[in-house]
Z-matrix of the N, CA and C atoms (Angstrom, degrees):
N
C 1 1.470
C 2 1.528 1 109.00
N 3 1.329 2 116.03 1 127.48
C 4 1.456 3 119.64 2 -176.18
C 5 1.524 4 110.81 3 -76.29
N 6 1.326 5 115.45 4 152.17
C 7 1.462 6 120.71 5 178.72
C 8 1.517 7 109.26 6 -72.15
N 9 1.342 8 117.54 7 151.75
C 10 1.470 9 119.56 8 177.65
C 11 1.522 10 110.96 9 -63.19
N 12 1.326 11 115.22 10 151.78
C 13 1.460 12 119.52 11 177.32
C 14 1.521 13 109.39 12 -63.91
N 15 1.322 14 117.90 13 127.95
C 16 1.469 15 119.31 14 -179.79
C 17 1.522 16 110.30 15 -57.21
N 18 1.339 17 118.18 16 134.50
C 19 1.457 18 121.12 17 178.57
C 20 1.520 19 110.66 18 -71.66
N 21 1.329 20 116.97 19 165.04
C 22 1.470 21 118.69 20 174.81
C 23 1.529 22 109.96 21 -54.73
N 24 1.309 23 116.02 22 141.15
C 25 1.466 24 120.32 23 -179.50
C 26 1.521 25 110.46 24 -74.96
N 27 1.315 26 120.30 25 146.39
C 28 1.456 27 122.39 26 -7.73
C 29 1.529 28 112.12 27 -81.27
N 30 1.324 29 115.85 28 155.28
C 31 1.455 30 120.22 29 171.94
C 32 1.524 31 108.22 30 -61.92
N 33 1.327 32 116.61 31 140.26
C 34 1.469 33 121.23 32 -177.66
C 35 1.524 34 109.60 33 -106.37
N 36 1.307 35 114.31 34 111.05
C 37 1.467 36 121.29 35 178.74
C 38 1.526 37 107.82 36 -99.86
N 39 1.322 38 116.95 37 112.92
C 40 1.458 39 120.64 38 177.52
C 41 1.521 40 109.68 39 -84.92
N 42 1.319 41 116.29 40 120.56
C 43 1.467 42 122.09 41 -177.08
C 44 1.520 43 109.34 42 -112.52
N 45 1.337 44 116.30 43 129.08
C 46 1.454 45 119.43 44 178.70
C 47 1.524 46 110.36 45 -147.84
N 48 1.321 47 114.53 46 171.47
C 49 1.463 48 121.78 47 -178.60
C 50 1.511 49 108.21 48 167.06
N 51 1.316 50 116.49 49 152.02
C 52 1.460 51 120.47 50 -178.61
C 53 1.518 52 112.19 51 -71.58
N 54 1.320 53 115.71 52 169.65
C 55 1.453 54 121.72 53 178.09
C 56 1.532 55 109.64 54 -56.27
N 57 1.316 56 116.54 55 134.57
C 58 1.456 57 120.52 56 179.23
C 59 1.515 58 115.24 57 78.49
N 60 1.333 59 117.12 58 7.04
C 61 1.468 60 119.58 59 -178.03
C 62 1.526 61 112.50 60 -79.63
N 63 1.338 62 116.35 61 -22.44
C 64 1.462 63 120.07 62 -175.10
C 65 1.515 64 113.05 63 100.09
N 66 1.328 65 116.64 64 16.79
C 67 1.466 66 121.14 65 -178.16
C 68 1.519 67 111.98 66 -58.56
N 69 1.321 68 116.92 67 -42.72
C 70 1.470 69 119.75 68 -178.91
C 71 1.521 70 111.46 69 -64.63
N 72 1.333 71 116.56 70 -35.56
C 73 1.467 72 120.16 71 177.49
C 74 1.525 73 110.26 72 -65.30
N 75 1.332 74 116.29 73 -42.54
C 76 1.464 75 120.40 74 178.91
C 77 1.531 76 109.91 75 -64.84
N 78 1.325 77 117.55 76 -38.85
C 79 1.470 78 120.14 77 177.35
C 80 1.524 79 110.77 78 -60.27
N 81 1.322 80 116.74 79 -41.58
C 82 1.467 81 120.87 80 178.79
C 83 1.522 82 110.68 81 -64.53
N 84 1.328 83 116.53 82 -41.31
C 85 1.467 84 120.32 83 178.79
C 86 1.527 85 111.07 84 -63.76
N 87 1.322 86 117.33 85 -39.29
C 88 1.460 87 120.94 86 177.60
C 89 1.529 88 110.75 87 -66.58
N 90 1.317 89 115.63 88 -36.93
C 91 1.467 90 119.15 89 176.23
C 92 1.524 91 110.42 90 -63.58
N 93 1.326 92 116.57 91 -40.01
C 94 1.460 93 120.72 92 177.73
C 95 1.529 94 111.94 93 -62.87
N 96 1.346 95 116.07 94 -25.64
C 97 1.464 96 120.67 95 179.11
C 98 1.532 97 112.19 96 -85.84
N 99 1.320 98 116.64 97 -0.08
C 100 1.464 99 120.07 98 175.07
C 101 1.512 100 115.69 99 109.71
N 102 1.332 101 117.49 100 -3.24
C 103 1.461 102 119.73 101 178.58
C 104 1.530 103 110.12 102 -77.55
N 105 1.320 104 115.70 103 154.18
C 106 1.461 105 121.76 104 173.60
C 107 1.524 106 108.14 105 -94.12
N 108 1.328 107 117.87 106 126.41
C 109 1.461 108 121.46 107 -178.71
C 110 1.527 109 109.57 108 -99.25
N 111 1.325 110 115.44 109 126.64
C 112 1.468 111 122.63 110 175.22
C 113 1.527 112 106.71 111 -110.15
N 114 1.325 113 116.61 112 112.47
C 115 1.462 114 123.14 113 -170.27
C 116 1.528 115 110.26 114 -97.89
N 117 1.343 116 116.74 115 106.66
C 118 1.459 117 120.97 116 -177.18
C 119 1.523 118 112.03 117 -63.10
N 120 1.333 119 117.65 118 -39.27
C 121 1.464 120 120.43 119 -179.91
C 122 1.523 121 111.15 120 -63.81
N 123 1.329 122 116.51 121 -43.45
C 124 1.462 123 120.11 122 179.85
C 125 1.527 124 111.02 123 -63.55
N 126 1.326 125 116.75 124 -38.77
C 127 1.458 126 120.80 125 178.58
C 128 1.527 127 110.29 126 -66.04
N 129 1.325 128 116.18 127 -41.91
C 130 1.464 129 120.28 128 178.65
C 131 1.523 130 111.32 129 -62.36
N 132 1.334 131 116.37 130 -44.65
C 133 1.472 132 119.94 131 179.13
C 134 1.529 133 111.02 132 -62.66
N 135 1.321 134 116.25 133 -40.40
C 136 1.470 135 119.81 134 -179.66
C 137 1.528 136 111.53 135 -64.14
N 138 1.332 137 116.30 136 -33.51
C 139 1.469 138 119.26 137 -177.76
C 140 1.516 139 112.24 138 -68.66
N 141 1.354 140 116.79 139 -23.25
C 142 1.466 141 120.12 140 -179.49
C 143 1.521 142 112.19 141 -109.99
N 144 1.335 143 117.06 142 9.04
C 145 1.464 144 121.27 143 173.78
C 146 1.526 145 108.60 144 -80.60
N 147 1.331 146 116.30 145 172.33
C 148 1.460 147 120.21 146 178.36
C 149 1.532 148 109.59 147 -56.46
N 150 1.315 149 116.61 148 128.09
C 151 1.456 150 120.75 149 -178.17
C 152 1.511 151 114.08 150 79.97
N 153 1.332 152 117.88 151 3.28
C 154 1.460 153 121.74 152 -177.97
C 155 1.521 154 112.52 153 -69.04
N 156 1.317 155 114.92 154 159.79
C 157 1.462 156 120.64 155 -174.03
C 158 1.524 157 113.35 156 -64.91
N 159 1.342 158 117.87 157 -22.22
C 160 1.465 159 120.82 158 -176.36
C 161 1.523 160 113.56 159 -92.65
N 162 1.318 161 117.92 160 -11.16
C 163 1.465 162 120.97 161 -169.72
C 164 1.530 163 112.58 162 -61.79
N 165 1.307 164 117.76 163 -47.17
C 166 1.472 165 120.07 164 -177.74
C 167 1.522 166 111.09 165 -60.90
N 168 1.323 167 116.57 166 -43.30
C 169 1.472 168 119.80 167 -179.10
C 170 1.526 169 111.39 168 -69.27
N 171 1.331 170 117.50 169 -35.39
C 172 1.467 171 120.37 170 176.54
C 173 1.520 172 110.24 171 -65.41
N 174 1.316 173 116.80 172 -42.51
C 175 1.472 174 120.38 173 178.42
C 176 1.528 175 110.16 174 -61.41
N 177 1.316 176 116.69 175 -42.14
C 178 1.464 177 120.64 176 -179.09
C 179 1.528 178 111.56 177 -67.70
N 180 1.335 179 117.02 178 -37.51
C 181 1.458 180 120.65 179 -175.33
C 182 1.523 181 113.44 180 -82.78
N 183 1.336 182 116.61 181 -34.91
C 184 1.460 183 120.15 182 -173.39
C 185 1.526 184 113.97 183 -112.64
N 186 1.320 185 117.28 184 -17.74
C 187 1.455 186 120.57 185 -179.08
C 188 1.515 187 112.04 186 103.57
N 189 1.334 188 116.75 187 159.27
C 190 1.468 189 121.18 188 -176.01
C 191 1.522 190 114.14 189 -65.32
N 192 1.332 191 117.79 190 -20.31
C 193 1.463 192 119.97 191 179.80
C 194 1.530 193 111.97 192 -64.54
N 195 1.335 194 117.09 193 -18.99
C 196 1.466 195 120.22 194 -178.30
C 197 1.528 196 111.88 195 -89.10
N 198 1.325 197 116.50 196 2.20
C 199 1.458 198 120.97 197 175.45
C 200 1.522 199 107.67 198 -109.38
N 201 1.333 200 116.61 199 124.37
C 202 1.459 201 121.96 200 -177.34
C 203 1.525 202 110.71 201 -71.90
N 204 1.332 203 115.13 202 170.24
C 205 1.467 204 120.57 203 -177.64
C 206 1.525 205 112.57 204 -60.05
N 207 1.325 206 116.82 205 -28.41
C 208 1.466 207 119.59 206 -179.24
C 209 1.526 208 112.67 207 -83.94
N 210 1.340 209 117.53 208 0.58
C 211 1.457 210 120.85 209 178.04
C 212 1.510 211 114.84 210 92.90
N 213 1.334 212 117.47 211 -1.78
C 214 1.462 213 121.72 212 179.01
C 215 1.535 214 109.98 213 -93.71
N 216 1.317 215 116.54 214 166.71
C 217 1.458 216 121.26 215 173.59
C 218 1.527 217 109.65 216 -59.22
N 219 1.328 218 116.95 217 133.48
C 220 1.463 219 121.53 218 173.22
C 221 1.529 220 107.24 219 -79.27
N 222 1.311 221 115.63 220 94.51
C 223 1.462 222 120.60 221 -171.80
C 224 1.521 223 112.20 222 -64.70
N 225 1.315 224 116.96 223 -38.30
C 226 1.467 225 119.26 224 -179.76
C 227 1.527 226 110.71 225 -63.91
N 228 1.321 227 116.84 226 -44.76
C 229 1.468 228 120.13 227 179.18
C 230 1.530 229 110.76 228 -64.69
N 231 1.335 230 116.71 229 -41.91
C 232 1.461 231 119.39 230 179.83
C 233 1.530 232 110.78 231 -66.65
N 234 1.321 233 116.60 232 -39.02
C 235 1.465 234 119.97 233 178.48
C 236 1.532 235 110.54 234 -60.28
N 237 1.324 236 116.27 235 -42.82
C 238 1.461 237 120.65 236 178.92
C 239 1.524 238 110.93 237 -65.38
N 240 1.336 239 116.56 238 -39.57
C 241 1.459 240 120.44 239 -179.51
C 242 1.528 241 111.20 240 -66.07
N 243 1.313 242 115.74 241 -41.12
C 244 1.468 243 120.42 242 179.80
C 245 1.522 244 110.37 243 -66.43
N 246 1.335 245 116.38 244 -38.21
C 247 1.462 246 120.56 245 179.22
C 248 1.529 247 110.54 246 -64.68
N 249 1.337 248 115.96 247 -39.36
C 250 1.461 249 120.48 248 -176.94
C 251 1.528 250 112.57 249 -79.03
N 252 1.335 251 116.61 250 -27.75
C 253 1.465 252 120.94 251 -174.52
C 254 1.527 253 109.85 252 -142.66
N 255 1.336 254 117.24 253 100.22
C 256 1.477 255 120.18 254 -177.53
C 257 1.530 256 113.37 255 -56.17
N 258 1.333 257 117.39 256 -26.94
C 259 1.465 258 118.35 257 -179.96
C 260 1.527 259 111.39 258 -67.24
N 261 1.337 260 116.75 259 -23.10
C 262 1.465 261 119.66 260 177.75
C 263 1.521 262 110.41 261 -64.42
N 264 1.316 263 116.60 262 -36.65
C 265 1.472 264 120.79 263 177.93
C 266 1.527 265 109.88 264 -63.04
N 267 1.322 266 116.87 265 -42.03
C 268 1.459 267 120.06 266 179.80
C 269 1.524 268 111.09 267 -65.27
N 270 1.330 269 116.78 268 -39.18
C 271 1.468 270 120.37 269 178.99
C 272 1.524 271 110.88 270 -66.48
N 273 1.336 272 116.02 271 -40.60
C 274 1.467 273 119.50 272 178.53
C 275 1.528 274 110.66 273 -65.15
N 276 1.329 275 116.77 274 -44.88
C 277 1.466 276 120.33 275 -179.56
C 278 1.520 277 111.38 276 -64.61
N 279 1.332 278 116.68 277 -33.50
C 280 1.471 279 119.91 278 178.94
C 281 1.524 280 111.12 279 -64.64
N 282 1.326 281 116.47 280 -25.68
C 283 1.466 282 121.06 281 176.85
C 284 1.525 283 110.93 282 -84.48
N 285 1.339 284 115.89 283 -49.46
C 286 1.469 285 121.00 284 -169.68
C 287 1.525 286 112.46 285 -78.59
N 288 1.327 287 117.95 286 -43.61
C 289 1.462 288 119.95 287 -171.19
C 290 1.529 289 114.16 288 -60.60
N 291 1.338 290 119.75 289 -44.37
C 292 1.483 291 117.76 290 178.03
C 293 1.528 292 112.61 291 -61.63
N 294 1.324 293 116.65 292 -36.58
C 295 1.460 294 120.14 293 178.02
C 296 1.526 295 110.93 294 -65.16
N 297 1.334 296 115.56 295 -42.23
C 298 1.470 297 120.42 296 179.90
C 299 1.527 298 110.16 297 -64.80
N 300 1.335 299 116.36 298 -45.08
C 301 1.466 300 119.63 299 179.57
C 302 1.528 301 111.09 300 -60.21
N 303 1.317 302 116.53 301 -42.59
C 304 1.468 303 119.76 302 -178.95
C 305 1.522 304 111.17 303 -64.94
N 306 1.330 305 117.07 304 -40.40
C 307 1.471 306 119.89 305 -179.70
C 308 1.522 307 110.90 306 -71.11
N 309 1.330 308 118.02 307 -37.41
C 310 1.470 309 120.52 308 175.43
C 311 1.525 310 109.55 309 -60.53
N 312 1.332 311 115.97 310 -43.89
C 313 1.470 312 120.03 311 179.78
C 314 1.525 313 110.43 312 -62.54
N 315 1.324 314 116.10 313 -42.35
C 316 1.474 315 119.85 314 -179.42
C 317 1.523 316 110.57 315 -62.98
N 318 1.340 317 116.71 316 -47.90
C 319 1.463 318 120.21 317 -178.79
C 320 1.525 319 111.84 318 -65.63
N 321 1.332 320 116.49 319 -37.16
C 322 1.460 321 119.87 320 -179.87
C 323 1.524 322 110.82 321 -66.46
N 324 1.313 323 116.52 322 -45.26
C 325 1.467 324 121.05 323 -179.87
C 326 1.522 325 111.05 324 -62.20
N 327 1.340 326 115.72 325 -34.51
C 328 1.466 327 120.41 326 -177.31
C 329 1.531 328 112.79 327 -87.66
N 330 1.328 329 117.04 328 0.09
C 331 1.467 330 120.56 329 -174.44
C 332 1.518 331 111.57 330 -61.11
N 333 1.325 332 115.23 331 137.27
C 334 1.461 333 120.34 332 172.85
C 335 1.526 334 108.55 333 -77.67
N 336 1.304 335 117.19 334 150.87
C 337 1.457 336 119.94 335 178.37
C 338 1.516 337 112.50 336 84.62
N 339 1.320 338 116.11 337 -173.43
C 340 1.459 339 120.85 338 -172.84
C 341 1.518 340 114.10 339 -108.54
N 342 1.347 341 118.26 340 7.32
C 343 1.464 342 120.39 341 178.69
C 344 1.525 343 110.14 342 -141.94
N 345 1.327 344 115.64 343 126.28
C 346 1.463 345 121.54 344 174.47
C 347 1.522 346 108.48 345 -113.70
N 348 1.319 347 116.25 346 126.69
C 349 1.460 348 122.13 347 177.56
C 350 1.516 349 108.17 348 -94.13
N 351 1.321 350 116.95 349 115.40
C 352 1.460 351 121.46 350 177.00
C 353 1.524 352 107.30 351 -93.29
N 354 1.320 353 115.46 352 101.08
C 355 1.468 354 123.13 353 -178.31
C 356 1.527 355 107.36 354 -82.60
N 357 1.346 356 115.74 355 98.56
C 358 1.463 357 120.88 356 -171.71
C 359 1.529 358 109.27 357 -128.07
N 360 1.336 359 118.14 358 103.36
C 361 1.464 360 120.71 359 -178.80
C 362 1.532 361 113.27 360 -56.43
N 363 1.336 362 118.20 361 -36.66
C 364 1.469 363 121.53 362 -175.49
C 365 1.521 364 112.14 363 -100.84
N 366 1.314 365 117.25 364 27.64
C 367 1.458 366 120.29 365 -178.65
C 368 1.529 367 111.71 366 -58.34
N 369 1.326 368 117.36 367 -42.99
C 370 1.469 369 121.15 368 -177.52
C 371 1.529 370 110.48 369 -67.45
N 372 1.326 371 116.17 370 -36.30
C 373 1.457 372 120.07 371 -177.82
C 374 1.526 373 112.67 372 -73.63
N 375 1.329 374 117.18 373 -15.50
C 376 1.465 375 120.92 374 -173.70
C 377 1.523 376 111.69 375 -118.37
N 378 1.336 377 118.26 376 104.85
C 379 1.470 378 120.46 377 176.86
C 380 1.523 379 111.89 378 -57.36
N 381 1.331 380 116.79 379 -29.60
C 382 1.466 381 120.77 380 179.56
C 383 1.513 382 111.06 381 -55.96
N 384 1.342 383 116.29 382 -44.46
C 385 1.459 384 119.59 383 -177.60
C 386 1.518 385 112.17 384 -73.12
N 387 1.314 386 117.32 385 -37.33
C 388 1.469 387 118.77 386 179.78
C 389 1.525 388 110.90 387 -61.21
N 390 1.320 389 116.06 388 -32.03
C 391 1.466 390 120.14 389 179.63
C 392 1.526 391 111.95 390 -76.24
N 393 1.329 392 117.77 391 -14.52
C 394 1.462 393 120.96 392 -174.84
C 395 1.521 394 113.22 393 -101.21
N 396 1.326 395 117.00 394 2.10
C 397 1.464 396 119.57 395 179.20
C 398 1.522 397 109.78 396 -118.18
N 399 1.338 398 115.41 397 156.00
C 400 1.461 399 120.66 398 -179.08
C 401 1.522 400 112.34 399 -87.67
N 402 1.320 401 116.14 400 -26.81
C 403 1.464 402 120.60 401 -179.39
C 404 1.526 403 108.29 402 -154.53
N 405 1.335 404 115.91 403 149.29
C 406 1.467 405 121.32 404 -176.92
C 407 1.528 406 109.57 405 -116.53
N 408 1.322 407 114.92 406 125.36
C 409 1.469 408 121.70 407 172.51
C 410 1.520 409 108.47 408 -107.17
N 411 1.325 410 115.59 409 134.85
C 412 1.463 411 121.63 410 176.19
C 413 1.520 412 108.70 411 -118.89
N 414 1.320 413 116.25 412 125.56
C 415 1.464 414 121.55 413 173.73
C 416 1.525 415 106.41 414 -88.17
N 417 1.323 416 116.37 415 120.01
C 418 1.457 417 120.73 416 -166.56
C 419 1.521 418 112.99 417 -120.86
N 420 1.331 419 115.18 418 141.10
C 421 1.464 420 121.38 419 169.04
C 422 1.516 421 108.42 420 -159.46
N 423 1.320 422 116.10 421 169.60
C 424 1.456 423 121.65 422 179.38
C 425 1.536 424 109.61 423 -66.40
N 426 1.338 425 117.89 424 144.46
C 427 1.474 426 120.23 425 176.50
C 428 1.526 427 113.04 426 -54.13
N 429 1.312 428 117.17 427 -36.38
C 430 1.466 429 119.41 428 -179.82
C 431 1.531 430 110.94 429 -64.63
N 432 1.328 431 116.26 430 -34.39
C 433 1.457 432 120.13 431 176.00
C 434 1.527 433 110.47 432 -66.68
N 435 1.325 434 117.05 433 -41.62
C 436 1.462 435 120.90 434 177.19
C 437 1.525 436 110.70 435 -58.65
N 438 1.321 437 116.16 436 -47.13
C 439 1.466 438 120.79 437 -178.14
C 440 1.522 439 110.18 438 -60.39
N 441 1.322 440 116.45 439 -46.94
C 442 1.470 441 120.59 440 -178.09
C 443 1.534 442 110.43 441 -60.67
N 444 1.316 443 116.77 442 -44.80
C 445 1.470 444 119.95 443 -178.17
C 446 1.519 445 112.10 444 -63.90
N 447 1.338 446 117.13 445 -44.08
C 448 1.459 447 119.62 446 -176.42
C 449 1.530 448 110.60 447 -70.50
N 450 1.323 449 117.94 448 -37.24
C 451 1.464 450 120.97 449 175.96
C 452 1.526 451 109.79 450 -60.11
N 453 1.338 452 115.99 451 -44.14
C 454 1.470 453 120.29 452 -178.99
C 455 1.525 454 111.39 453 -69.92
N 456 1.317 455 116.58 454 -40.10
C 457 1.470 456 121.18 455 -174.65
C 458 1.525 457 112.62 456 -77.71
N 459 1.335 458 116.23 457 -45.90
C 460 1.461 459 120.93 458 -172.14
C 461 1.527 460 113.56 459 -100.84
N 462 1.347 461 115.87 460 -16.16
C 463 1.453 462 118.74 461 -176.68
C 464 1.516 463 113.38 462 73.63
N 465 1.331 464 117.36 463 17.23
C 466 1.461 465 120.63 464 179.88
C 467 1.525 466 110.46 465 -74.96
N 468 1.333 467 117.93 466 151.53
C 469 1.466 468 119.48 467 170.37
C 470 1.527 469 109.89 468 -68.66
N 471 1.307 470 116.02 469 152.35
C 472 1.466 471 121.13 470 -177.43
C 473 1.530 472 111.66 471 -54.04
N 474 1.327 473 116.39 472 -39.44
C 475 1.464 474 120.26 473 -176.49
C 476 1.528 475 111.14 474 -62.37
N 477 1.324 476 117.16 475 -35.46
C 478 1.465 477 120.78 476 179.66
C 479 1.523 478 110.62 477 -67.47
N 480 1.324 479 116.70 478 -41.34
C 481 1.470 480 120.34 479 178.57
C 482 1.527 481 110.08 480 -65.78
N 483 1.321 482 116.32 481 -42.15
C 484 1.469 483 120.00 482 179.46
C 485 1.529 484 110.96 483 -61.88
N 486 1.341 485 116.70 484 -35.89
C 487 1.463 486 120.29 485 178.80
C 488 1.524 487 110.82 486 -65.77
N 489 1.340 488 116.97 487 -39.49
C 490 1.466 489 120.59 488 177.75
C 491 1.531 490 109.91 489 -65.58
N 492 1.325 491 116.36 490 -43.86
C 493 1.469 492 119.87 491 179.05
C 494 1.528 493 110.72 492 -60.05
N 495 1.317 494 116.36 493 -40.26
C 496 1.466 495 120.24 494 -178.50
C 497 1.526 496 111.73 495 -65.85
N 498 1.332 497 116.52 496 -27.62
C 499 1.466 498 120.64 497 -178.83
C 500 1.526 499 112.57 498 -84.44
N 501 1.335 500 116.53 499 -15.72
C 502 1.464 501 120.65 500 -179.44
C 503 1.528 502 110.37 501 -92.92
N 504 1.328 503 115.73 502 168.37
C 505 1.461 504 120.14 503 172.47
C 506 1.521 505 109.14 504 -58.37
N 507 1.317 506 116.55 505 148.66
C 508 1.453 507 120.46 506 -179.96
C 509 1.528 508 110.31 507 -75.27
N 510 1.310 509 115.17 508 163.99
C 511 1.461 510 119.91 509 176.78
C 512 1.530 511 110.13 510 -57.30
N 513 1.324 512 116.97 511 -43.49
C 514 1.469 513 120.99 512 -178.69
C 515 1.524 514 111.03 513 -63.30
N 516 1.323 515 117.03 514 -39.29
C 517 1.473 516 120.15 515 179.40
C 518 1.518 517 111.48 516 -65.00
N 519 1.330 518 116.94 517 -39.53
C 520 1.469 519 119.56 518 178.52
C 521 1.524 520 110.47 519 -67.11
N 522 1.325 521 116.80 520 -45.91
C 523 1.462 522 119.60 521 -177.95
C 524 1.533 523 111.46 522 -63.18
N 525 1.325 524 116.48 523 -29.61
C 526 1.467 525 120.42 524 -178.11
C 527 1.523 526 112.46 525 -66.19
N 528 1.333 527 118.42 526 -24.91
C 529 1.474 528 120.28 527 -178.28
C 530 1.526 529 112.36 528 -105.70
N 531 1.332 530 117.02 529 1.67
C 532 1.465 531 120.41 530 -174.21
C 533 1.526 532 111.86 531 -77.07
N 534 1.319 533 116.15 532 133.20
C 535 1.461 534 121.35 533 166.72
C 536 1.525 535 109.92 534 -87.95
N 537 1.322 536 115.90 535 -31.41
C 538 1.460 537 122.49 536 178.69
C 539 1.520 538 108.08 537 -136.41
N 540 1.338 539 116.15 538 131.90
C 541 1.465 540 121.38 539 177.63
C 542 1.523 541 108.57 540 -112.00
N 543 1.326 542 116.34 541 124.58
C 544 1.460 543 121.77 542 175.84
C 545 1.527 544 107.70 543 -101.55
N 546 1.320 545 116.52 544 108.99
C 547 1.464 546 121.65 545 -178.40
C 548 1.528 547 109.25 546 -76.14
N 549 1.322 548 115.55 547 117.19
C 550 1.463 549 120.42 548 179.55
C 551 1.526 550 110.41 549 -129.09
N 552 1.322 551 116.07 550 40.82
C 553 1.460 552 118.99 551 -176.75
C 554 1.527 553 111.35 552 -78.97
N 555 1.322 554 116.79 553 -55.69
C 556 1.469 555 120.38 554 -179.75
C 557 1.524 556 110.37 555 -126.93
N 558 1.324 557 117.05 556 28.52
C 559 1.458 558 120.66 557 -175.53
C 560 1.526 559 111.21 558 -81.37
N 561 1.326 560 115.48 559 141.31
C 562 1.465 561 119.73 560 167.55
C 563 1.527 562 107.44 561 -75.32
N 564 1.320 563 116.84 562 167.49
C 565 1.463 564 119.57 563 178.75
C 566 1.524 565 110.25 564 -61.49
N 567 1.331 566 117.34 565 -38.25
C 568 1.467 567 120.61 566 179.84
C 569 1.529 568 110.64 567 -65.02
N 570 1.337 569 116.70 568 -41.50
C 571 1.465 570 120.11 569 178.41
C 572 1.526 571 110.72 570 -65.58
N 573 1.330 572 116.13 571 -41.84
C 574 1.462 573 119.95 572 178.97
C 575 1.528 574 110.54 573 -63.17
N 576 1.316 575 116.35 574 -41.71
C 577 1.459 576 120.49 575 179.30
C 578 1.528 577 110.70 576 -60.65
N 579 1.322 578 117.29 577 -41.65
C 580 1.465 579 121.34 578 178.63
C 581 1.524 580 110.77 579 -63.85
N 582 1.334 581 116.82 580 -43.17
C 583 1.466 582 120.66 581 -179.66
C 584 1.529 583 111.11 582 -64.10
N 585 1.314 584 116.51 583 -41.50
C 586 1.463 585 120.27 584 179.59
C 587 1.527 586 110.31 585 -67.28
N 588 1.312 587 116.80 586 -44.72
C 589 1.468 588 120.73 587 -179.39
C 590 1.528 589 110.49 588 -60.88
N 591 1.333 590 117.62 589 -44.40
C 592 1.470 591 121.10 590 -179.53
C 593 1.529 592 111.40 591 -66.10
N 594 1.333 593 116.50 592 -43.60
C 595 1.457 594 119.94 593 -179.27
C 596 1.530 595 110.99 594 -66.07
N 597 1.317 596 116.48 595 -36.84
C 598 1.461 597 121.19 596 -179.99
C 599 1.528 598 110.18 597 -66.83
N 600 1.327 599 116.32 598 -42.49
C 601 1.466 600 120.31 599 178.47
C 602 1.529 601 110.68 600 -63.66
N 603 1.334 602 116.86 601 -42.04
C 604 1.469 603 120.67 602 178.83
C 605 1.525 604 111.32 603 -64.44
N 606 1.335 605 116.42 604 -40.26
C 607 1.458 606 120.47 605 179.44
C 608 1.523 607 110.47 606 -64.87
N 609 1.304 608 117.14 607 -43.59
C 610 1.462 609 121.02 608 -179.53
C 611 1.534 610 110.16 609 -62.66
N 612 1.305 611 116.53 610 -39.65
C 613 1.463 612 119.87 611 178.81
C 614 1.530 613 110.07 612 -66.45
N 615 1.340 614 115.92 613 -41.41
C 616 1.460 615 120.36 614 -177.81
C 617 1.527 616 111.79 615 -63.52
N 618 1.337 617 116.19 616 -36.31
C 619 1.460 618 119.90 617 -178.08
C 620 1.527 619 112.91 618 -96.30
N 621 1.317 620 116.29 619 5.42
C 622 1.453 621 119.79 620 176.39
C 623 1.515 622 114.98 621 69.03
N 624 1.340 623 115.95 622 33.26
C 625 1.476 624 119.83 623 179.38
C 626 1.509 625 111.10 624 -87.90
């Protein structure tokens, strides 16, 4: 059986996983292996920081009260507005998401090397992103493991973590779209590093990199 035709460079590896899964750790390990990591969350935060690309449009759509004294999005006020009016979330996403997509595309195209890791928490929830990557990696663990890690790391009450999990794609939904599953349930960092290194080597061989 012949190998698949190598995609246009760089290969786009879509990386996702629920809160507390260890996705950020896997992204760092992939970066250590030579991949370029494009962080969707970081790009989104930058767009709503002081001087960010979304600030002018947010001010125009929601009013100056939604911009904090430092020039950044007033996250607390926006969070309250979104909670009170679901349409506010749609209006905010209509501003931020196109900017984020454009910046992800720019960074991916400019990536050094032959593999760009698109670190996208909502990859499973968005068909748009699944169509824009060549392969999907899911960092996987039991929900109870996620809860324990986030409680320990963030100090959140269990109920808050459970609410975040309920708002994200389910474990089954993520596994259903995965080309590669990185098991990070009870792995040590050394074990996780070995799993990532082996999976990365297999992927590169499969795509002829």
